[in-house]
A tleap script that builds the chain and sets N, CA, C and O, in Angstrom:
source leaprc.protein.ff14SB
mol = sequence {
  NMET TYR GLU LEU SER ILE ALA LEU ALA PRO
  GLU VAL PHE VAL ASP ILE GLN ASP TYR GLU
  GLY TYR TYR GLN VAL SER ASN TYR GLY LYS
  VAL ARG SER LEU ASP ARG VAL ILE LYS GLU
  LYS THR GLY LYS THR GLN SER SER CARG
}
set mol.1.N position { 2.495 -27.711 -29.480 }
set mol.1.CA position { 1.661 -27.310 -28.462 }
set mol.1.C position { 1.024 -25.484 -28.427 }
set mol.1.O position { 1.022 -24.961 -29.541 }
set mol.2.N position { 0.781 -25.048 -27.855 }
set mol.2.CA position { 0.114 -23.744 -27.636 }
set mol.2.C position { 1.340 -22.792 -26.626 }
set mol.2.O position { 2.133 -23.274 -25.818 }
set mol.3.N position { 1.159 -21.278 -27.006 }
set mol.3.CA position { 1.505 -20.656 -26.301 }
set mol.3.C position { 0.873 -19.685 -26.004 }
set mol.3.O position { 0.403 -18.888 -26.816 }
set mol.4.N position { 0.777 -19.622 -24.789 }
set mol.4.CA position { 0.230 -18.136 -24.154 }
set mol.4.C position { 0.223 -17.171 -23.478 }
set mol.4.O position { -0.006 -17.188 -22.269 }
set mol.5.N position { 0.485 -16.115 -24.183 }
set mol.5.CA position { 1.175 -14.723 -23.540 }
set mol.5.C position { 0.118 -13.961 -22.981 }
set mol.5.O position { -0.818 -13.751 -23.753 }
set mol.6.N position { 0.033 -13.523 -21.910 }
set mol.6.CA position { -0.588 -12.892 -21.655 }
set mol.6.C position { 0.068 -11.597 -21.028 }
set mol.6.O position { 1.009 -11.772 -20.254 }
set mol.7.N position { -0.370 -10.271 -21.312 }
set mol.7.CA position { -0.403 -8.945 -21.144 }
set mol.7.C position { -0.884 -8.539 -19.934 }
set mol.7.O position { -1.936 -7.957 -20.199 }
set mol.8.N position { -0.694 -8.515 -18.665 }
set mol.8.CA position { -1.094 -7.536 -18.019 }
set mol.8.C position { -0.150 -6.383 -17.468 }
set mol.8.O position { 1.044 -6.140 -17.290 }
set mol.9.N position { -1.539 -5.760 -17.291 }
set mol.9.CA position { -0.908 -3.916 -16.519 }
set mol.9.C position { -0.572 -4.123 -15.436 }
set mol.9.O position { -0.858 -4.983 -14.602 }
set mol.10.N position { 0.467 -2.761 -15.477 }
set mol.10.CA position { 1.141 -3.666 -13.990 }
set mol.10.C position { 0.465 -2.611 -12.447 }
set mol.10.O position { 0.062 -1.478 -12.187 }
set mol.11.N position { 0.702 -3.868 -11.829 }
set mol.11.CA position { -0.037 -3.127 -11.199 }
set mol.11.C position { 0.329 -1.411 -10.223 }
set mol.11.O position { 1.298 -1.214 -9.489 }
set mol.12.N position { -0.820 -0.388 -10.562 }
set mol.12.CA position { -0.706 0.118 -9.360 }
set mol.12.C position { -0.915 1.094 -8.144 }
set mol.12.O position { -2.142 1.085 -8.044 }
set mol.13.N position { -0.403 1.997 -7.083 }
set mol.13.CA position { -1.169 1.759 -6.147 }
set mol.13.C position { -1.546 3.563 -5.683 }
set mol.13.O position { -0.798 4.540 -5.665 }
set mol.14.N position { -2.826 3.444 -5.392 }
set mol.14.CA position { -2.753 5.215 -5.312 }
set mol.14.C position { -3.300 5.156 -3.616 }
set mol.14.O position { -3.649 4.056 -3.188 }
set mol.15.N position { -3.367 6.620 -2.501 }
set mol.15.CA position { -3.809 6.986 -1.637 }
set mol.15.C position { -5.600 6.768 -1.366 }
set mol.15.O position { -6.361 7.561 -1.920 }
set mol.16.N position { -6.086 5.799 -0.605 }
set mol.16.CA position { -7.583 5.831 -0.184 }
set mol.16.C position { -7.945 7.353 0.191 }
set mol.16.O position { -7.345 7.884 1.126 }
set mol.17.N position { -8.713 7.905 -0.377 }
set mol.17.CA position { -9.736 9.469 0.418 }
set mol.17.C position { -9.505 9.473 1.399 }
set mol.17.O position { -10.108 8.492 1.834 }
set mol.18.N position { -8.953 9.964 2.261 }
set mol.18.CA position { -9.513 10.547 3.977 }
set mol.18.C position { -8.550 9.126 4.756 }
set mol.18.O position { -8.680 8.744 5.919 }
set mol.19.N position { -7.840 8.695 3.970 }
set mol.19.CA position { -6.553 7.577 4.983 }
set mol.19.C position { -5.118 7.735 4.412 }
set mol.19.O position { -4.243 6.900 4.641 }
set mol.20.N position { -4.857 9.172 3.434 }
set mol.20.CA position { -3.800 9.411 2.645 }
set mol.20.C position { -2.410 9.691 3.666 }
set mol.20.O position { -2.172 10.622 4.435 }
set mol.21.N position { -1.721 8.621 3.359 }
set mol.21.CA position { -0.621 8.192 3.710 }
set mol.21.C position { -0.932 7.374 4.913 }
set mol.21.O position { -0.273 7.403 5.952 }
set mol.22.N position { -1.832 6.746 4.727 }
set mol.22.CA position { -2.229 5.484 6.187 }
set mol.22.C position { -2.500 3.836 5.040 }
set mol.22.O position { -1.816 2.818 5.154 }
set mol.23.N position { -2.906 3.903 4.684 }
set mol.23.CA position { -3.566 2.952 3.399 }
set mol.23.C position { -3.539 2.904 2.343 }
set mol.23.O position { -4.082 3.964 2.034 }
set mol.24.N position { -3.067 1.991 0.678 }
set mol.24.CA position { -3.604 2.142 -0.503 }
set mol.24.C position { -4.030 1.182 -1.076 }
set mol.24.O position { -4.138 0.003 -0.737 }
set mol.25.N position { -4.258 1.682 -1.910 }
set mol.25.CA position { -5.227 0.402 -2.986 }
set mol.25.C position { -4.666 0.315 -4.314 }
set mol.25.O position { -4.045 1.196 -4.908 }
set mol.26.N position { -4.930 -0.752 -4.680 }
set mol.26.CA position { -4.171 -1.050 -5.923 }
set mol.26.C position { -5.288 -0.764 -7.428 }
set mol.26.O position { -6.515 -0.664 -7.399 }
set mol.27.N position { -4.864 -0.727 -7.998 }
set mol.27.CA position { -5.829 -1.314 -9.657 }
set mol.27.C position { -6.391 -2.861 -9.294 }
set mol.27.O position { -7.360 -3.387 -9.841 }
set mol.28.N position { -5.725 -3.342 -8.457 }
set mol.28.CA position { -6.303 -4.872 -8.808 }
set mol.28.C position { -7.173 -4.932 -7.678 }
set mol.28.O position { -7.805 -5.987 -7.716 }
set mol.29.N position { -7.577 -3.959 -6.306 }
set mol.29.CA position { -7.918 -4.380 -5.642 }
set mol.29.C position { -7.407 -4.700 -4.461 }
set mol.29.O position { -8.001 -5.013 -3.429 }
set mol.30.N position { -5.998 -4.582 -4.722 }
set mol.30.CA position { -5.361 -5.040 -2.916 }
set mol.30.C position { -5.225 -3.726 -2.356 }
set mol.30.O position { -5.096 -2.677 -2.988 }
set mol.31.N position { -5.279 -3.938 -0.648 }
set mol.31.CA position { -4.741 -2.627 -0.249 }
set mol.31.C position { -3.898 -2.957 1.177 }
set mol.31.O position { -4.290 -3.747 2.035 }
set mol.32.N position { -2.739 -2.226 1.229 }
set mol.32.CA position { -1.472 -2.125 2.054 }
set mol.32.C position { -1.508 -0.901 2.961 }
set mol.32.O position { -1.779 0.253 2.631 }
set mol.33.N position { -1.281 -1.228 3.802 }
set mol.33.CA position { -0.969 -0.281 5.089 }
set mol.33.C position { 0.458 0.803 4.809 }
set mol.33.O position { 1.358 0.028 5.133 }
set mol.34.N position { 0.992 1.796 4.503 }
set mol.34.CA position { 2.345 2.344 4.433 }
set mol.34.C position { 2.851 2.448 6.627 }
set mol.34.O position { 2.323 2.463 7.739 }
set mol.35.N position { 4.168 2.485 5.946 }
set mol.35.CA position { 5.008 2.403 7.015 }
set mol.35.C position { 5.097 3.960 7.539 }
set mol.35.O position { 5.662 4.869 6.932 }
set mol.36.N position { 4.487 4.055 8.668 }
set mol.36.CA position { 4.734 5.070 9.569 }
set mol.36.C position { 5.215 4.908 10.547 }
set mol.36.O position { 5.472 3.755 10.891 }
set mol.37.N position { 5.506 5.926 11.325 }
set mol.37.CA position { 6.371 6.414 12.773 }
set mol.37.C position { 5.710 6.977 13.435 }
set mol.37.O position { 5.235 8.000 12.942 }
set mol.38.N position { 5.356 6.663 14.751 }
set mol.38.CA position { 4.480 7.155 15.931 }
set mol.38.C position { 4.872 7.305 16.855 }
set mol.38.O position { 5.608 6.399 17.245 }
set mol.39.N position { 4.631 8.669 17.937 }
set mol.39.CA position { 5.422 8.929 18.703 }
set mol.39.C position { 4.533 9.309 20.220 }
set mol.39.O position { 3.917 10.313 20.580 }
set mol.40.N position { 4.771 8.185 20.770 }
set mol.40.CA position { 4.612 7.708 22.256 }
set mol.40.C position { 4.662 8.999 23.350 }
set mol.40.O position { 5.326 10.028 23.228 }
set mol.41.N position { 3.985 8.721 24.174 }
set mol.41.CA position { 3.607 10.016 25.917 }
set mol.41.C position { 4.713 10.131 25.659 }
set mol.41.O position { 5.135 11.146 25.104 }
set mol.42.N position { 5.350 9.287 25.937 }
set mol.42.CA position { 6.468 9.330 26.220 }
set mol.42.C position { 8.216 10.187 26.076 }
set mol.42.O position { 9.226 10.439 26.733 }
set mol.43.N position { 7.517 10.375 24.524 }
set mol.43.CA position { 8.507 10.870 23.305 }
set mol.43.C position { 9.588 10.037 23.018 }
set mol.43.O position { 10.726 10.421 22.747 }
set mol.44.N position { 9.097 8.582 23.104 }
set mol.44.CA position { 9.647 7.740 21.788 }
set mol.44.C position { 9.385 7.474 20.981 }
set mol.44.O position { 8.178 7.714 20.961 }
set mol.45.N position { 9.769 6.897 19.721 }
set mol.45.CA position { 9.270 6.668 18.628 }
set mol.45.C position { 9.074 5.469 18.779 }
set mol.45.O position { 9.435 4.765 19.722 }
set mol.46.N position { 8.228 5.052 17.436 }
set mol.46.CA position { 8.085 3.826 16.973 }
set mol.46.C position { 8.304 3.447 15.932 }
set mol.46.O position { 8.258 4.554 15.397 }
set mol.47.N position { 8.554 2.672 14.991 }
set mol.47.CA position { 7.993 2.245 13.759 }
set mol.47.C position { 6.667 1.344 13.500 }
set mol.47.O position { 6.491 0.171 13.832 }
set mol.48.N position { 5.960 2.043 12.951 }
set mol.48.CA position { 4.699 0.997 12.742 }
set mol.48.C position { 4.390 0.973 11.164 }
set mol.48.O position { 4.278 1.916 10.381 }
set mol.49.N position { 4.286 -0.442 10.950 }
set mol.49.CA position { 3.587 -1.461 9.469 }
set mol.49.C position { 2.479 -1.326 9.259 }
set mol.49.O position { 1.947 -1.937 8.332 }
savepdb mol mol.pdb
quit
């Protein structure tokens, strides 16, 4: 039997320029949105993902 060992670099996310605090991209090309709080006109707050 053969044993295959692959060492993968850990996934690292960084902010996307001009979208800091909203979106990040990883060194594998994945994009994710960050959690944030939205304040409505009524003054009520809502969490958004």
